[in-house]
C-alpha positions as CSV (number, residue, x, y, z in Angstrom):
1,M,0.0,0.0,-0.1
2,P,1.4,3.4,-0.9
3,I,2.4,5.9,1.8
4,C,2.6,9.6,1.2
5,P,6.2,10.8,1.0
6,F,5.3,13.8,3.2
7,F,3.5,11.8,5.9
8,N,6.1,12.2,8.6
9,N,6.3,16.0,8.2
10,C,2.7,16.9,7.3
11,K,1.6,20.2,8.9
12,W,-2.1,19.2,8.6
13,I,-1.5,16.0,10.6
14,E,0.7,17.7,13.2
15,K,-1.7,20.5,13.8
16,Y,-5.1,18.7,13.7
17,S,-4.5,15.1,14.8
18,S,-4.9,15.7,18.5
19,T,-8.3,17.6,18.1
20,N,-9.8,15.7,15.2
21,G,-8.5,12.2,15.8
22,A,-11.2,10.0,14.2
23,R,-11.7,12.2,11.2
24,I,-7.9,12.6,10.7
25,N,-7.4,8.7,11.0
26,L,-10.1,8.2,8.2
27,Y,-8.2,10.6,5.9
28,I,-4.9,9.0,6.8
29,K,-6.2,5.6,6.0
30,N,-7.7,6.7,2.6
31,Y,-5.3,9.3,1.5
32,C,-2.0,9.2,3.2
33,K,-1.7,5.4,3.4
34,G,-4.3,4.3,0.9
35,D,-5.4,4.0,-2.6
36,S,-6.6,7.7,-2.7
37,L,-3.0,9.0,-2.4
38,R,-3.0,9.9,-6.1
39,R,-6.2,12.0,-5.5
40,C,-4.7,14.0,-2.5
41,V,-5.2,17.7,-3.2
42,R,-2.6,18.7,-0.7
43,K,0.0,16.7,-2.6
44,K,-1.2,18.2,-6.0
45,V,-1.0,21.7,-4.7
46,S,2.5,21.1,-3.5
47,E,3.6,19.7,-6.8
48,K,2.1,22.6,-8.8
49,L,3.4,25.4,-6.6
50,G,6.8,23.8,-6.0
51,G,6.7,23.0,-2.3
52,R,4.8,22.0,0.7
53,E,5.3,25.4,2.2
54,F,2.5,26.7,0.0
55,I,0.0,24.2,1.3
56,P,-2.5,25.8,3.9
57,D,-2.2,23.9,7.2
58,N,-6.0,23.6,7.4
59,M,-6.4,22.0,4.0
60,Q,-7.5,18.5,4.2
61,P,-6.5,15.9,1.6
62,D,-9.7,16.4,-0.2
63,G,-9.0,20.0,-0.6
64,K,-11.6,21.4,1.9
65,P,-10.8,23.3,5.1
66,V,-10.8,21.5,8.4
67,K,-14.2,21.6,10.0
68,G,-14.5,24.8,12.0
69,T,-12.0,26.7,9.7
70,N,-12.3,28.3,6.3
71,D,-10.2,29.1,3.3
72,S,-10.2,32.8,3.8
73,E,-6.4,32.9,4.3
74,W,-5.6,30.7,1.3
75,S,-3.9,32.3,-1.6
76,E,-5.8,32.8,-4.8
77,E,-3.5,30.6,-6.5
78,V,-4.2,27.7,-4.2
79,K,-7.9,28.2,-4.7
80,E,-7.5,28.3,-8.4
81,I,-5.6,25.0,-8.3
82,I,-8.4,23.4,-6.3
83,R,-11.0,24.7,-8.7
84,S,-9.2,23.2,-11.6
85,I,-8.7,19.9,-9.9
86,R,-12.5,19.7,-9.1
87,E,-13.4,20.6,-12.6
88,I,-11.2,17.7,-13.9
89,Q,-12.7,15.3,-11.4
90,H,-16.2,16.4,-12.3
91,M,-15.6,15.8,-15.9
92,K,-14.4,12.3,-15.1
93,N,-17.6,11.4,-13.3
C-alpha cells in the first residue's frame, strides 16, 4: 500500500491530529496510506506550486478546510488549483 512521502512531516497531521482524531485517521487511512493518495489535493497543490510550504495547514487531503475553519487565508493561486482539480474530477464522473 502506498504511503505519502510527506506523511512524517505533514503540517495538517501535526496541527489537527490531536483535536480531530477519528476524522484525521479516516483521511490518513484513505489518502496518506491508501489508494486515494493519487487524489490528494494537498500533494497536488504542493507539486504545482513547487513545495509543501505553499499548502495551507488547514487544508484536508480532499482540498476542503478542516471543519471549523475556512479558506479565507488561502492564496488565490491555491484556490484556483483546487477549482481546476475539481473541474477535472467532475468531468471524469
